[in-house]
KOLVEXDREN-435176 format. One record per residue (C-alpha): residue number from 1; residue in three letters; x, y, z. Coordinates in steps of 0.5 Angstrom, whole numbers, plus 500, padded with zeros to 3 digits. Layout:
REM KOLVEXDREN-435176
NUM|ALA|X|Y|Z;
...
//
This chain:
REM KOLVEXDREN-435176
1|UNK|497|498|469;
2|UNK|493|500|475;
3|UNK|495|505|480;
4|UNK|499|502|485;
5|UNK|495|503|492;
6|UNK|500|503|498;
7|UNK|495|503|503;
8|UNK|491|497|501;
9|UNK|494|491|506;
10|UNK|493|495|512;
11|UNK|485|495|511;
12|UNK|485|488|512;
13|UNK|487|489|520;
14|UNK|480|491|522;
15|UNK|479|487|529;
16|UNK|485|484|532;
17|UNK|484|481|539;
18|UNK|490|481|544;
19|UNK|490|476|550;
20|UNK|484|473|552;
21|UNK|477|476|553;
22|UNK|475|476|560;
23|UNK|468|473|562;
24|UNK|463|478|564;
25|UNK|457|476|567;
26|UNK|451|480|564;
27|UNK|446|478|568;
28|UNK|448|481|574;
29|UNK|452|487|572;
30|UNK|447|492|569;
31|UNK|448|497|564;
32|UNK|455|497|562;
33|UNK|459|504|564;
34|UNK|464|506|559;
35|UNK|470|509|563;
36|UNK|477|511|559;
37|UNK|478|505|554;
38|UNK|475|500|559;
39|UNK|468|497|557;
40|UNK|466|493|564;
41|UNK|472|488|564;
42|UNK|474|489|557;
43|UNK|479|494|555;
44|UNK|478|496|548;
45|UNK|482|501|544;
46|UNK|483|504|536;
47|UNK|488|507|532;
48|UNK|487|511|526;
49|UNK|489|508|520;
50|UNK|490|514|515;
51|UNK|494|517|521;
52|UNK|498|511|521;
53|UNK|500|511|514;
54|UNK|503|517|514;
55|UNK|506|517|521;
56|UNK|509|510|522;
57|UNK|516|512|519;
58|UNK|518|505|516;
59|UNK|511|505|513;
60|UNK|512|511|510;
61|UNK|519|510|507;
62|UNK|517|503|504;
63|UNK|511|507|501;
64|UNK|516|513|498;
65|UNK|520|508|495;
66|UNK|515|504|491;
67|UNK|512|511|489;
68|UNK|519|512|486;
69|UNK|520|506|483;
70|UNK|513|507|480;
71|UNK|515|514|478;
72|UNK|521|511|474;
73|UNK|517|506|471;
74|UNK|512|511|468;
75|UNK|517|516|465;
76|UNK|520|510|462;
77|UNK|514|508|458;
78|UNK|513|515|456;
79|UNK|520|516|454;
80|UNK|519|509|449;
81|UNK|512|512|447;
82|UNK|515|519|445;
83|UNK|520|515|441;
84|UNK|516|511|437;
85|UNK|511|517|436;
86|UNK|517|521|433;
87|UNK|519|515|429;
88|UNK|513|515|426;
89|UNK|512|523|425;
90|UNK|519|523|421;
91|UNK|517|519|416;
92|UNK|510|521|416;
93|UNK|510|527|411;
94|UNK|515|524|407;
95|UNK|510|518|406;
96|UNK|504|522|404;
97|UNK|508|526|399;
98|UNK|510|520|396;
99|UNK|518|520|397;
100|UNK|518|513|400;
101|UNK|518|507|396;
102|UNK|514|501|397;
103|UNK|520|497|400;
104|UNK|522|503|404;
105|UNK|515|504|407;
106|UNK|515|497|409;
107|UNK|522|498|413;
108|UNK|519|503|416;
109|UNK|513|500|418;
110|UNK|517|493|421;
111|UNK|521|498|425;
112|UNK|515|501|428;
113|UNK|512|494|430;
114|UNK|519|493|433;
115|UNK|519|499|437;
116|UNK|511|498|439;
117|UNK|513|491|441;
118|UNK|518|493|445;
119|UNK|514|498|449;
120|UNK|508|493|450;
121|UNK|513|488|453;
122|UNK|517|493|458;
123|UNK|510|495|460;
124|UNK|508|487|461;
125|UNK|514|485|464;
126|UNK|516|491|468;
127|UNK|509|493|470;
128|UNK|508|486|473;
129|UNK|514|485|477;
130|UNK|513|492|480;
131|UNK|506|490|482;
132|UNK|508|484|485;
133|UNK|514|487|489;
134|UNK|509|493|492;
135|UNK|504|487|494;
136|UNK|509|482|497;
137|UNK|512|489|501;
138|UNK|505|491|503;
139|UNK|504|483|506;
140|UNK|510|483|510;
141|UNK|509|490|513;
142|UNK|501|487|514;
143|UNK|504|482|518;
144|UNK|509|486|522;
145|UNK|503|490|524;
146|UNK|499|485|526;
147|UNK|505|482|530;
148|UNK|506|489|533;
149|UNK|500|490|535;
150|UNK|499|484|539;
151|UNK|505|486|542;
152|UNK|503|493|544;
153|UNK|496|490|546;
154|UNK|499|485|551;
155|UNK|504|491|554;
156|UNK|498|495|555;
157|UNK|493|490|557;
158|UNK|489|491|551;
159|UNK|483|486|549;
160|UNK|481|489|543;
161|UNK|485|493|538;
162|UNK|481|496|532;
163|UNK|482|500|526;
164|UNK|479|506|524;
165|UNK|479|510|517;
166|UNK|474|514|513;
167|UNK|469|510|510;
168|UNK|470|504|514;
169|UNK|465|500|518;
170|UNK|466|504|525;
171|UNK|462|510|524;
172|UNK|464|513|530;
173|UNK|469|511|536;
174|UNK|469|515|543;
175|UNK|476|519|542;
176|UNK|477|517|550;
177|UNK|479|510|546;
178|UNK|484|513|541;
179|UNK|491|511|542;
180|UNK|493|512|535;
181|UNK|499|517|538;
182|UNK|502|512|543;
183|UNK|501|506|537;
184|UNK|505|510|532;
185|UNK|510|512|537;
186|UNK|511|504|539;
187|UNK|511|502|532;
188|UNK|517|508|531;
189|UNK|521|506|537;
190|UNK|521|499|534;
191|UNK|523|501|527;
192|UNK|530|498|527;
193|UNK|527|491|529;
194|UNK|522|491|523;
195|UNK|527|494|518;
196|UNK|531|488|521;
197|UNK|526|483|520;
198|UNK|524|484|513;
199|UNK|530|488|510;
200|UNK|529|495|506;
201|UNK|529|494|499;
202|UNK|529|502|497;
//
């Protein structure tokens, strides 16, 4: 099973528009001068995606909960696998020495096959369930993030809110446009509302 990636859904929100863009007469305005977070009449800001993932409390809690379930799943598979291997090893020596009858060997092989099938079934059913639960959580968090991004923009009169992350499409943004701390604080202040809307399934 591929490793569950807790930060996948946030990368979908590369560009969030908030409110209507004001018209800018480029024919008469001349060179655009950037001051603070404004570009002409257009107010642009960005937040750091990696910082948000670690400091947005509700997201961190959800991510930790899924990592805990993933670890429990992996340990269960390891335990079942070890039991299977120990079962095979316990009869391997006797079989090599010819101490087991053909009927006994067939019985052991059948039990080994059953144990192996149980492991495969557990991995498939529980792995798929865990993956789906993770995807569903991240999808809901992503929708909530989009909604609260819009609210944050409306309250702060931001026209465009960008996300910035290592390896992303935005190579550089002037630090004067960075609203990461403000946005994270805004989300944390609304944590109870976000949790109430989607529920905490830790």
